[in-house]
C-alpha positions, 0 to 999 in steps of 0.5 A: 500500500501507498500513503500520501498526506497520512491516508492510504491510497491505491495505484490510481489514487497515487497518480491523481494525488501526484498531479495535485502535489506542489513543490516548495522552493528550498531557497525562497519558499515559494510553491511551484508546480510538480515537475518544474525544474527551477523556482519561478521566483528565484530560479533555485533548482527544485531537485531538493524542494519539498513535495506538499499538498496545495493546502500545506503549501498555502499554510507555508505561504502564510507562515512565510508572509507572517515571518517576512512581515515580522522581519520588516517590522523589526527592521523599521523599528530598529531604523526608527530607533537609530534615527531617534538616537542620532537625532537626539545625539545631534540635538544634544551636541548642538545644545550642549556642545563639547564644553565651555571654553575655559579662561586663558592660563596664567602664562603662555609659556611653551617649548618654543625654543632656539634653533637646534634645541630639543626641549622635551620628549620627541622635540616638541608637543606634537612629537614630530622628533624633527628639527629642520637644521642639518647637523654635521656628519658625526665622526663617532667621537665620544666627547663626554660621558655621564654615568649613573648607577642604574638603567636610563629609561628616558631620553634627555632634553636640551635647551641652549647650553644645558641638558636635563636628564631623568635618571634611573638612580632616583634623581633629576639632573642638569648638566652642562651640554658641552662638558657633561659637568653637573649643574644641579640635581634633585633627588626623587623617590624612585627611578624615572621614566619621564623625559623632562619638558622645559618651558619658560623657567621651569622643568616639568617631569613625572614620577612613578609615585604619581607626582608631576614636578615643576622645578626651577630651570636654573637651580632645580628648586621645587616650584610646585607639584601635583599628585595624580591618582597613580604612577606617571610613566609618560613625559609631560607636554607643555603648550601655550601655558598648559602642561599635559600629563597622563597617569596610571589612574586612567586620566589625562590632566591639563594643568596651569603651567605656572601654578599647577592648578587643574584646568581640566581632567578626563578619564579614559578607558585604561591606564595612560602610560605614554606622553600626550601629544598636543596641537593648538586644538587637540590633545591626544593620548593612548590608553591601555584599553587599546584606544587613542583619545582626542580632547579639545585643548580649550575646553577639555571636551571629548572629540573622538576615540579610535581603536588602535589595538596594542599601541605602546608608544605615543601618538604623533600629530600634524595639523590634520592627523594623528599617527600611531603604530602598534605591536600588531604590525599596523600603523594608523593615520586618524583624522583629527577633524572628525568629532564623535557625536553622543550615542554615535557608537550605539548607532554604529553598533546597531547598523553593524548588527543590521548589516550582519542580519542582512538589513543593511547593505554596507558596514558603517565606516569607523569615524576617524579612519584615514589610512592604515599600513600593515607589514606582517610580523612587525612590532611597532613599539615606538613613537613615529617621527614626522616631517612635511612628507613622510612618517617614519616608524621603527620595528623591534625587528630592526626594520625602519619604514618611511611612509607617505603621510597622505596615503600610508604607502611605503616609500622605503625600508631599511634593516638595521643589524640589531633590534631597534627599541627606541624612537627615530629622530630627524635633523634636516634630511637625516634620520637617526636610529640606534640598535641593541648592538650599539650601532647608531645610524644616519639614514637619508630621509628621502631614500633610506640609504645609509649615510653613516654609522658609528658603534658604541660598545653598549646596548641602545634602548632609547632614541637618539637626541640631536641637539646643537651639533651633538648626538646624545645617546642613553644606554641600558648600562646607565651611561649617557653619551655625548657624541660628535 
């Protein structure tokens, strides 16, 4: 006996029943005549379709229409929610804005210095690590050495005839830049990772005990101090009367440079252990929650955050972009002009879900993205250097890259003999790097060709500071070398 739709049929009945059978498309669910090869709606082959009675086909059609209607309702409800959130966010931003512009600081001091000076970490508040003056080709002669009793974690700063150094043996020192003779020293509570920043008549430096110190430039006398909520590893940046510092308490602080009073502070999503980078309008910090945060210098208002993954250096800024390298083979350029509206992340998350559900055609673009450069296997640990045309980044592997700053395309690549763990620096048309084998290199900034090199019998783990016709190199053995 044969059975169809749960009832017993004979041979004749089977022939009649088959003529009443329809086939449901396995792709779209539409019903098709028995014997059809392709669905009349979506052209899907019907060899794997379901044979059902016309009544069952109608029930399936009804269920499909109800499901389609439910999906449409959900889709338009989500779209309406996105529109409402975006409208509310835009209205809130228009009404509240990024914050009230603060009164001017009590001074306008900054690190604008004489030609050839290197007054703070990476040379200036933007971290460009660039001075336009060409320096004489060094012979490798060590003109003086300054020995400390512990490893040197930070590079020095140089203003006119004085060098300022944070030492691993618990002190800040000022040395004669020409002879290495000590001018003054200031004892502190532990090793110091922060390079000094010199502005006006003050030296600013952060400590592992969480304090930011302002010392007299000529005598080393304490003028004021500010206590953050956790350790300070990064170097301060001073610009137009304001000193910026990050802390392990997740915050970035903007202080009046003359008095130490807090102008504003903002919490990020993780510890801030690198140095802030500053322009007239933007201060940028990298947080250990794997994001870069941009704030308005005049109000402290939040502008944008961007996922950078494991970035361990500091950002470098020009008028339009922030440049960041990370340990996952990536270098990013982030648009400084972009501003993140309230609830915009929520709206982007919803749009992303709509894309994966098939209700949206394209993934939303992450705000702030300009370009990304990837070189598989590289570990970019330091802070990029920047001139008018190129971004220079170093990798722990010893590779040095020059990238076109407009599009991120590689211009040239150089391979050092040892690992490179310090930041690159530029003087005129020469890029300076040091490696862990003790080699100091001068590279042609246009081509990447090696112009000169000399060797120090030590491991170089920090960048090379170029100031007033002298190269200053710090080593893991606690010695500062002045080389010409």
